[in-house]
N, C-alpha and C positions, 0 to 999 in steps of 0.2 A: 446655523450655529453648530449643528451636528457635524457637518463637514469640517468646520474649523477645529473642533475638539479632536476628531480623529486625525486630521491632517497634522495638527501640532504634535500628536503622539508619534506619528510616523516620520517626522523630521528629526534630523540629528542622530546621535548615537543611541543604541539600544539601552534603555534603563533596566535596572535589576529585575523589576517585575515582568518586563517583556522577556528578558533572558530566562527567567524562571518558568514562564508559561511555555516557551519553546523547549526548555530542558525536560519538563514534565511530559510533553508530547513525544520527545525523543524516547524517553523511558517507556512510555506506553507502546510505542511502535516496536521497541525491542521485544517486549512481551508478545506482541502480535506476530512478530517474525517467527518466534518459536512456536506459537500456537498454530500458525498457518502451516508450517513445514513439519510439524510433529508427525503427520501422516507419512510424509516422505521418509522420515527417519525410522519409522516403525514398520513400513510396508513389507519389507522382506521377512521380518519376524512374524507378522500377522499372516502373511501368505503361507508361510511354512506351517504355522499352527493350525490354520483352518483349511489348508490345501486349496488355496485360491488360484485361479487361472489369471493370466495377465489382464484380460478384459475386466475381470472383477476388481483387480487391484486398481485399474484405471478409474472405475466407478467410485471407489473409495477416495481416490486422490481428488476427484472432481466434486465430490459431495460437499465438502467445505466451501469450495468456490461457488457452488450454486447458492448456498446460504449467503455468501459474501455479496453476490449480485443482488439478492433480495434485500439484504441489509442496506446496501448503498442506495437502492432505488426507493425503498419504502420506510426504512427506519431512520436513515440520516435526515430526511426533511423535517422530522419532529424537532430538530435542534432550532429551527426558526420559531417554534412555538414555546418550547420549555427551556431553551438555552443550550449552548454548546456543552457546558460543564455537566448539567444534569443528564444530557444525552450520553455523554461519555461514561457517567456513573451507571446508567441503565445498561449500556453495552458491556461494561466490565462484569456486571452481575450475570448477564446472559452468557458471556464467554466462560466464566468460571464454572457455571452450572453445566455447560456443554462439555467442557474438558473433563470434569469429574465424572459425568455420565459415561463418557467414552471409555473410562478405565474399567467400567463394570458391564460392558456390553458382552454379548455371547454369540453374535452372528454378524455377518456382513451387513444385513439390513439394519440391525440395531445400531451398529457403529456408524453407518452412513447417516442415519437419522440424527445421531448425536453430533456428528460433524456438521450437518446442515445448521443445527441450532448454534453451534460455535461460530460458524461462518456468518450467520445473521448479525451476531454481536460485533464481529470483526469488521464487517462491511459498513455498519453504521458508525463504528469507531473511526475508521480510516478517513472517511469524509469529514468527520467532526474535528479531528486533530489537524487535518490539513487546513481546514477553514480557520480554526482559531490561531494556527501558526501564521497564516497569511494576514489575519487581522491584527495580530500583536507585533508583527515584524515591521521594522522601519522599511521605507521604500528601498534604500540602498542594500539592505541585507535580506530582503524577502527571498530572493532566489537561493541564497546560501542557507537560510533558515529552513526552507522547505526541503532542500537537499539533505540537510543534517537530520531532519525528522525522518525522511524516507530512508536514509542510511542507517537509522536505528534498526530497521527491519533485518538487514543482513548481519548486523552486530548481534542482535538477539538470536538469530538463527545459528550463527557461528558458536556463540557461547552455549546455547541450548543444545546444539548438535553434539558438542563435545561432552556435555553432561549426559545426553541421551545415550551415547555409545557406552558410557560406563553403566548407566542404570539398566539398560537392556541386558547386558552381560550379568550384572549382579542380581537384579530383581525381576527381570522380564519386561516386556513392552508396556504393560499396563502402568507400571510405575512412572513412565515418562509422562503420561497424561495426568497423573496425580500431581507430579511436580509442576506441570504447566498450570493446573488449576490453582495450586498454592501461590505461585508467583503472581497470577492475575488478581487473586483476592488481596494480596499485599498492596496492590496499587490503589485499591478503593480508599483507604484512609489517607493515602498520600495525595490523591486528587482532591478529597474533601478539604484537606488542610492547606495545600499549596497551589492548586490550579485556580487562577482567577477566572471569573466569567468574562466573556467578551464585552469590552467597553461599548462597542457598536451595538451589540444585542441589547444591552441594558438601556441605552439611549433610545433605540428605535422601538423596542417592544414594551418597555416600561413595566417590568414585573413588580411584584410587591417589594417595597423598600429600595426601589431602583435608584432614587436620588442619593440615599445614604451610601449605597454600594458604589455608585459612580464617583462620589466625592472621596471615598476611601481609595479608589483606584487613582484618581487624579492626584491625591496627596502622595501616593507612592511613585507616581510618574513625575513629581516635582512641578505639577501644573496648578494653576489657580482653581479653587473650588467654585461651584456654581450654586445659585440660590434656587433655581428651578430647572427642570429638564427642558431642553429645547424641543420644539415641535418636530414630529417625525417627518423624515423626508421620503418615507416609503408609503405607497398607496396600495390598497388591495392586499390580497393574500400572496405574499412573495413566493411561497412554495408552490401554490397552484398556478398562478399566472406565469411564473418563470419557466415552467415546463413548456408551455405553449410558445413563449417568447424565444426559447432556444432554437426552435425549428421554423421561425418566421423571419422574414427579411428584416434587417440585413445580416442576421446571425446564422441563417440556415447553412450556408456553405461552410463557414468556419466550424459550426457545431458538427456537421457530418464528417468533416476532415478530422476533427479532434476525436470523434467516436471511432473512426477508422483507425487512427494511430493507436489509441488505447486498446482496441480490440486485437489488432495484429501483434502489438508488442507483448500483450499479456498472453496471447496464444503461444508464442515462443517462450516467454518468460516462465510460465508455469509448467510447460513441458520440460524445460531444462532443469528447473528446481525440483520437480516432482520425480522425474525418472532417472536423473543422473546417478544417484546412489545405487539404485537397483540395477541399472545397466552396467555400472562398474563392478558390482558384485557378480553379475552374470559373465563379465569379461574375465573373471579370475580372482578378484579380490575377496577377502573374507567380509562378512556382513559389517563388522565394525570398521574395516578399511573403506568399504563403500560409503559409509556415513562420513568418514574422515574426508573422502573426496568431495562430498556435498558441503562439508564445513569449509574446505579449501576454496570452493567456489564462492561461498558467502564471504570469506575473507577478501577475495578479489572484488566482491561487490562493495564492501566497505570502502576499499581504496578507490574504486571507480566512482562511487557516489560522492565521496568527499572531494575528489579531484574535479569532478564536473561542477559541483557547487562552487568551488573556488574559481573555476574558469568562467562561470556564467557572469561574474562581475566584470569581465574583461572582453568576452567575445559573445557573439550571437548565440542565444540558447538553441535556436532552431538548427543552425548549422552544426553546432557541437553535438546535439542529439542525433542528427542525421548521420554524422560521421561515426558516432558510437554504434549506431544500428548497422551500418554497412560493414564495419570491422567485426562486429559480433557475428554476422552471417558468415564472413570469411573464416573466422576461427572455429565456428561450428562445423564448417565443411572439413577443415583440417582435423578436427576431433574425430569425425567419421572416417577420414582417410587413414588415420593412424590407429584405428581400432585394433586392440591387441597389444599395443605397446603401452603397458600400464603406467610406466613412469612418465612418459610424454603426455599421456592422457590426463594425468593428475595436474601437470603443469598447465596444459591447455584448459583444464577445468577452472583454474584460477583466472586465466586470461578471459575466458568466456564470462565468468562471474563479473569481472571488471566491466566488461562492455554491456552485458545484459542488464545489470543493475543501473549502470549509467544511463542506458537507453530509457528505462522506465522512469527513473528519477527526472530525466530531462523532460519527458512528457508531463509529469506532475508539475514541474516548475513553469512550463509554458501555459498550462491550462488557466490559472487564475488571471492571467493578463489578457485573455481573450474577451472576458465579459466585464460589463460594468458592475458596480457594487450591487445593484438591485437583483441581478440574476446570477451573481458569481457563485453563491453557495449551491444553488440548484444545479447550475452548470457543472460544478465540480462533482457533485454526487451522481448525476446522470452519466457523466463521462466515465467515472469509475465503474458504475453499474454496468454500462454497456461493455466496458473492457473485461469485466468479470466473466461475461459469456464466452469471450475468447479464452479466458483462463479455464472455464469449465470444459470447453471443447478440446483444448490442447492435450491434457493428460488422458482423457477418455479416447481421443482419436489415436494417440500413441499406443494405448493398450490394445485397441482394435487392430491396428496395423501390425503390432508384434504378434498378436494371435493369428493373423493371416500369414505369418512367415517372414515379415520384414525383419531386418537386422537393426540393431541399435544405430549402426552407422548410417543406414538409409533414413532412419527417422531424423537424425541430426541434419542430413542434407535437406530433407523436406521442410523442417521447421525453421530453416534459415530464410526461406522465401518470404514468410510473413513480415520479417524484419525489413526486407527491401521494400515491401508495400508500405509499411509504416514510415520508412524514410521518405518515400515520395509524398505521403500525406503531410508530414511535418514541413517539408519544403514548400508544398503548395499552401499550407496554412500560413506560412510567413508571407507569401505573396498576397493572400487574401486579407490580412489584417490591415485595417485603416484606423485613423485616429479616433473614429467614432466607436470603435470596439475596445479601446483601451480602458483600463480601470478608471472609474470616476474618483 
């Protein structure tokens, strides 16, 4: 009966309550987009104030990503016990606290610590909003809904970057973190009022007043109410058992390929997003112009993400994602070749943003379809967590290479290579998928 209720919700057009759930997740990811990239927007100002070397800046850029990896691996799984909505609320509180603390730091180590705390909240958040989006989306619109949620990231970064450029000039870099904390706090009452708990979670885990909450949701969905909750279809501890199932037959090969794709694409993704504003500044732009270049890249990301989401309803997600990856690597090489031509570099920044965001959104849209329902949430969280380690290594490695005398152009050449590896993993992943691995 559980399967019947969930299947009925996922058939036909999206109802208002489903659209509302996805919309709230888009808004949350917009805030996360700003909170993640706030370090990139303020890096030049912080480095100038504290006289930091490139390698130290790289550590700061990676510190939030380290927290995000921990959040994805260890915080996100609690959603299977306390609920998606409650986990999101916990994450919002952690993020707002970390952002506010960042505004009052006095050294590189204290700022890095605050960024780790912020990252833990963001890591747990991203897995939770991706899961609840997949659970509330109809089968037909699932790919597009996930793409829209992930596209909220560059939208938030674009809007936030524009505001950050103004705040830094007018009030200094600390004001940017205060602004981010305020925006995050505003989301807490909105989630409390408008974000419904996952229907599947309520049925499977049966928290207090679950039947009443299920019937309230069924009424909003235009479905018949029920007299009692159906028996759970899940056995054992899904969060614990699922981790082992991800690396056992027949999922092992698909899991490893997915982890490879996430790791490699995030390696390049966070290098591009973290270092482009700083490298543009070093190439001759003013600090606020360098931030504008990062904003332009995020605008390209919005267009690329929405376009890919639209195309996934018509073409293979795997082939589209692979195409985006190889084209991104090509344009990153062109960006390096034309280093010094600032006008062309800004245009290429938009194009790179288009393909790099499309690449990572493509991987996000592929992941839920690899696993059956019983391991899907755990599979998503662990894939994101493994990918975060690529995100940690990317900015730090770039900082190390620049400190060793590498040019920005050479870094762009080098960080195009992981995208080609990710492309191969995505194509192999398509070949590995069998009907037994499709969503239940």
